N, C-alpha and C positions, 0 to 999 in steps of 0.2 A: 504494500500500500504506500502511496506517496506521502511524504512528510506533511504536506499541507492538509491532506485529507485526515491523517492521523491526529494532527493538532485540532482540527475542526471537531472530530469525534470526541476528543478529550474535553475541549472547551464546552461542547454541548452538554457533557456529563457533569462537569464540576464548576463551570464558569471561567471567565477569561483570566482573572487574577490568580485563582487557584491553579489553573492549568499551567500558567507560566511558571509559577513557583514549583509545582511538582515536577514538571519537565526539566527545569533547571537543576533541581536536586538530583534527578536521575542522570542527567547529562554529567554533572560533576562526579557522580559515582562511577560512571563509565570511564571518565578520564582518569580517576584515581586507580581504578582497577587495572587499567592498561599500564599506568606508570608503575604500580607495585609489581605487576607481572614482569616488567622489564628489569626491575631492581632485584628480583629474587636471584640469589646466588646459585642455587642448586637446580634452577630450571634449565633444561637442555636447550641449546641454541638450535632453532629451527631454520636451516638454510633455505633461502628462497621464499620464506613466508613473511617477509616484511611488508605486507600490503597495508595501505592506509585503511583505517577503520572509520566508518561514518558513525561517530559517537552519538550524534544527534538522532540519527535514524534508529539506532538501537535503543536509546532512551525513550523515544516516542513509542516504539513498539512495546517496551516493557510497561509503560504507563497505560497505554491503550489496553494491553492484556489484563491489567489489574482492574481497569474500568469495566471491562467485559464481564468480570466476575460478579459485579453488582447487578447485572441484569437478571 
């Protein structure tokens, strides 16, 4: 699903201000998870898997998934 459509779905469920707040929290969590994963010493290096991750898309999907649980 497109980011704009996911945000609309979340906004319809919780309102604009709450949607922005919740998505930003999820976005920050995604960033921190990625950073911590890179800092882990014992994590094996995965050659060729240094693809850019769309943290915003992942955050939107997670929040939308939780919103779906309330239906």
